[in-house]
Structure formats: structure tokens, C-alpha cells
C-alpha positions in Angstrom: 20.9 25.1 -2.4 18.7 23.3 -0.2 15.9 25.7 -0.9 16.3 25.1 -4.6 16.4 21.1 -4.3 13.1 21.2 -2.3 11.6 23.4 -4.8 12.3 21.5 -7.6 11.2 18.1 -5.6 7.9 19.9 -5.0 7.4 21.1 -8.5 8.1 17.5 -9.9 5.5 16.0 -7.5 2.9 18.6 -8.5 3.9 17.9 -12.3 3.1 14.1 -11.8 -0.2 14.7 -9.9 -1.5 16.9 -12.9 -1.2 13.8 -15.1 -3.8 11.8 -13.0 -7.5 11.9 -13.8 -10.0 12.4 -10.9 -11.1 8.8 -9.8 -14.7 7.4 -10.6 -16.6 4.6 -8.7 -15.3 1.9 -11.1 -11.6 2.7 -10.0 -12.1 1.8 -6.6 -13.5 -1.3 -4.2 -14.6 -0.3 -0.9 -15.1 -2.6 2.2 -16.6 -2.8 5.6 -15.4 -5.3 8.1 -17.7 -7.7 9.9 -17.4 -9.6 12.9 -14.9 -12.8 13.0 -16.6 -15.3 15.3 -13.4 -17.1 15.8 -11.6 -13.9 16.8 -9.5 -14.0 20.0 -10.5 -10.4 21.1 -13.6 -8.6 21.8 -12.6 -6.4 19.0 -12.4 -9.3 16.6 -15.6 -10.5 17.4 -17.4 -7.2 17.0 -18.3 -6.1 13.6 -18.1 -2.2 12.5 -21.8 -1.9 12.5 -21.9 -3.5 15.9 -20.0 -0.9 17.4 -21.9 1.5 19.7 -22.8 4.9 17.9 -22.5 3.5 14.4 -25.7 3.5 12.5 -27.0 0.0 11.6 -27.4 1.1 8.0 -24.0 2.8 7.7 -22.1 2.7 4.3 -18.9 4.0 5.8 -16.0 2.3 4.3 -13.3 0.7 6.4 -11.3 -0.5 3.4 -10.5 0.8 -0.1 -8.3 -0.2 -2.8 -8.0 2.1 -5.8 -6.2 2.2 -9.1 -4.9 5.3 -10.8 -2.7 6.0 -14.0 -0.1 8.6 -14.8 -1.0 9.6 -18.3 2.6 10.5 -19.6 5.0 8.8 -21.8 7.0 7.3 -18.9 4.2 5.7 -17.0 1.4 5.2 -19.7 -0.5 2.1 -19.0 1.3 1.1 -15.8 -1.5 0.7 -13.0 -0.8 2.4 -9.6 -2.6 0.6 -6.9 -3.4 2.4 -3.5 -4.7 0.1 -0.6 -5.7 0.8 2.8 -7.9 -0.5 5.7 -8.8 -1.2 9.2 -9.1 -4.7 11.1 -6.8 -6.5 8.5 -4.4 -9.2 9.1 -1.3 -6.9 9.0 -0.3 -3.5 10.0 2.1 -1.9 7.9 2.9 0.9 5.4 4.9 0.2 2.4 5.5 0.7 -1.4 5.6 -2.4 -3.5 7.0 -2.6 -7.1 6.3 -5.8 -8.9 8.1 -6.9 -11.9 6.5 -8.7 -14.7 7.1 -12.2 -15.4 10.1 -13.4 -17.6 9.2 -14.4 -20.9 10.9 -17.9 -20.3 11.4 -19.8 -17.1 14.1 -22.6 -17.2 12.7 -23.6 -13.9 9.5 -24.9 -15.3 7.4 -21.6 -14.6 7.6 -22.3 -10.9 9.3 -18.8 -10.2 7.3 -16.1 -8.5 7.3 -12.4 -9.5 10.2 -10.4 -8.1 9.2 -7.4 -6.1 11.2 -4.3 -4.8 9.7 -3.3 -1.3 10.1 0.0 0.4 9.0 -0.6 4.0 8.0 2.6 6.0 6.6 1.1 9.0 6.9 -1.3 11.1 10.6 -1.7 11.0 12.0 0.3 8.0 13.6 -1.6 5.4 14.2 -2.0 1.6 14.3 -5.3 0.2 14.1 -7.1 -3.2 12.0 -10.4 -3.2 13.7 -12.7 -5.7 13.9 -16.3 -6.7 17.1 -18.3 -5.8 18.0 -22.0 -6.6 17.4 -24.1 -3.3 20.7 -25.2 -1.8 22.0 -28.4 -2.4 21.6 -30.9 -5.5 17.9 -29.9 -6.0 17.0 -27.9 -8.9 14.0 -26.3 -7.3 13.7 -22.6 -6.3 12.8 -20.8 -3.3 11.9 -17.2 -2.5 14.5 -15.1 -0.9 15.3 -11.3 -0.5 18.3 -9.1 -0.9 17.4 -7.1 2.6 18.3 -3.8 4.1 16.7 -3.6 7.4 17.8 -0.3 9.1 17.4 -1.7 12.5 19.7 -4.8 11.8 22.2 -2.9 9.6 22.4 0.2 11.8 22.3 -1.6 15.4 22.1 0.8 18.4 21.0 3.7 16.3 17.8 5.6 17.5 15.8 6.2 14.4 13.3 9.0 14.9 9.5 8.0 13.8 7.6 10.1 11.4 6.2 12.4 13.8 9.5 13.4 15.4 10.8 14.2 12.0 7.8 16.5 11.3 8.0 18.4 14.6 11.9 18.7 14.2 11.2 20.3 10.7 8.5 22.7 12.3 10.9 23.9 14.7 13.7 24.2 12.2 11.3 26.0 9.7 12.0 23.4 7.1 9.2 22.4 4.5 11.2 19.2 3.5 8.6 16.6 4.7 5.6 18.9 4.3 3.1 18.9 1.3 2.9 22.1 -0.4 -0.5 23.8 -1.1 -0.5 23.3 -4.8 0.3 19.4 -4.2 -2.7 19.2 -1.7 -5.0 20.9 -4.1 -4.0 18.4 -6.9 -4.6 15.5 -4.4 -8.1 16.8 -3.7 -8.8 17.3 -7.3 -8.1 13.5 -8.0 -10.2 12.4 -4.8 -12.9 14.8 -4.2 -15.4 13.8 -6.9 -15.1 10.2 -5.8 -15.5 11.0 -1.9 -18.7 12.9 -2.8 -20.1 10.0 -4.5 -19.2 7.6 -1.7 -20.7 9.9 0.8 -23.8 10.0 -1.3 -24.1 6.3 -1.1 -23.6 5.6 -4.7 -21.3 2.5 -3.8 -22.0 0.1 -1.2 -19.0 -1.6 0.4 -18.6 -5.2 0.4 -18.1 -7.0 3.6 -14.8 -8.7 4.8 -14.0 -10.6 8.0 -12.0 -8.9 10.8 -8.5 -9.9 10.6 -8.5 -10.9 6.9 -6.6 -9.5 4.0 -9.8 -7.7 2.8 -12.5 -8.2 0.4 -12.2 -11.2 -2.1 -13.7 -8.6 -4.5 -10.3 -6.5 -3.8 -8.0 -9.6 -4.8 -9.9 -10.0 -8.0 -9.8 -6.3 -8.7 -5.9 -6.0 -8.5 -5.6 -9.4 -10.3 -7.4 -7.8 -13.4 -4.7 -5.1 -13.2 -2.1 -7.6 -13.7 -0.9 -7.9 -10.0 -0.1 -11.4 -8.9 -0.3 -12.4 -5.3 1.0 -16.0 -4.5 1.0 -15.8 -0.5 3.9 -18.1 -0.5 6.7 -15.7 0.4 7.7 -15.7 4.3 9.6 -12.8 5.8 12.2 -14.1 8.3 13.2 -12.0 11.1 16.8 -11.8 12.1 17.4 -13.5 15.5 
């Protein structure tokens, strides 16, 4: 039964990837970090090209944001945004699903968009960002969350990290958390043409400062896709 479930799950992942077209240069923004003169560490005050061994004319990206679409009936028209980078203001891995604005807002269009966030690291969590009425007599709204933080909910439980899980699966002969060959082939089909063009220097990376969110062009890129970033939400750690 477990073998069958793994096979079906793998088949469905490959089926989805087959609906994704190869990425073009217009589908991506690349960046390269530069020194932050106000940085508190030597790394922060050193740009990528200033690192020993890096050519002065290097076009190697240290940041990328890409858009892709799944051309089937369920996901037609929904942009999937992939983002990664070095020397940013945060180090995290997460899946973020942003919901559209409501057609009408009784709070005078002050509500931010709701989001479902699956945070892989650090501190595994699943939480839903939402707007709630502020306590008391005020009619204002504040951003809060419905939160399942694994380390808070399951105190004292030793949660293995990603590599521990993979090593254990390898020892047990399980392929549950490994990528199948046909899935890997589909992923390379999507990205390889773009990677060849980037290696050939057909797109120059835009600069962004060490410790920032990334290039300003990247924010405009995702905003044009309908993603709204407010910057007002504050995650509160449990004390």
C-alpha cells in the first residue's frame, strides 16, 4: 500500500510539471548583491564582485525571482512565483499562498490580504495571516494569525531536520522524500533553456544591497503579477 501511494504521488507531481512551459528570460529577474557601507560585519561591507576569486565582470546571479504557470483547467491564470537569493534580510524557506482582496471591505479598505504560510525553516510552522478587529471599542483592524508552530505545539519533541530524514530514508530503502528520475527530467526541461541563456550572459543581473529584500525590480515584477506586499505584518515569537 505504501509503495502504491508513493507511486501515485510521484505520478501526480510529474503530471503537473508536464503542464509547465520552459522559462524565458522575460519570466525571471536576476540580481547580484553589492556592499552595504553601513553593514555591521565584514561580509556585509563586501560585495559579490569584491570577493577574492570572483571576476570583476562577473554576471553570476546571487538572486532570482521567476514566474511560471500551470496550463491546466485547475490552475490556469494563477502565477506561481519562485524566489531565492543570498545576502538577503531573512533566511527562510516557505510556501506562501496569498488570497485575493475581498470585493467589499466594511473596514474602509484597511484590511491586508490573507495568506496561508507553510514555513519549512527555520522553526517549522503552518499559519494563516488574517485581519481581526482590534480589541476594545475601536473599529480598526490589526493583522494576526492562526498559528501552528511545531516547536511550540509539541514541546520537548526532537524534530529531525531535512537531511536527517533523507539519511534515514536512504538507510531504510525508502524513496518517499527523494525526487524520481522522470520528475527531475521535467524540472530540467523547464529550467535548462533559461540557464543556458543566463550562462551566455544574455541577461544582466540588477544590483541589490547586502541585507536588503532584494532588487527593487523584483518587487515591481511580483506586484505586476498581482502579489501585494505590505510590510506591516510582524511575527511574534512565543515567550
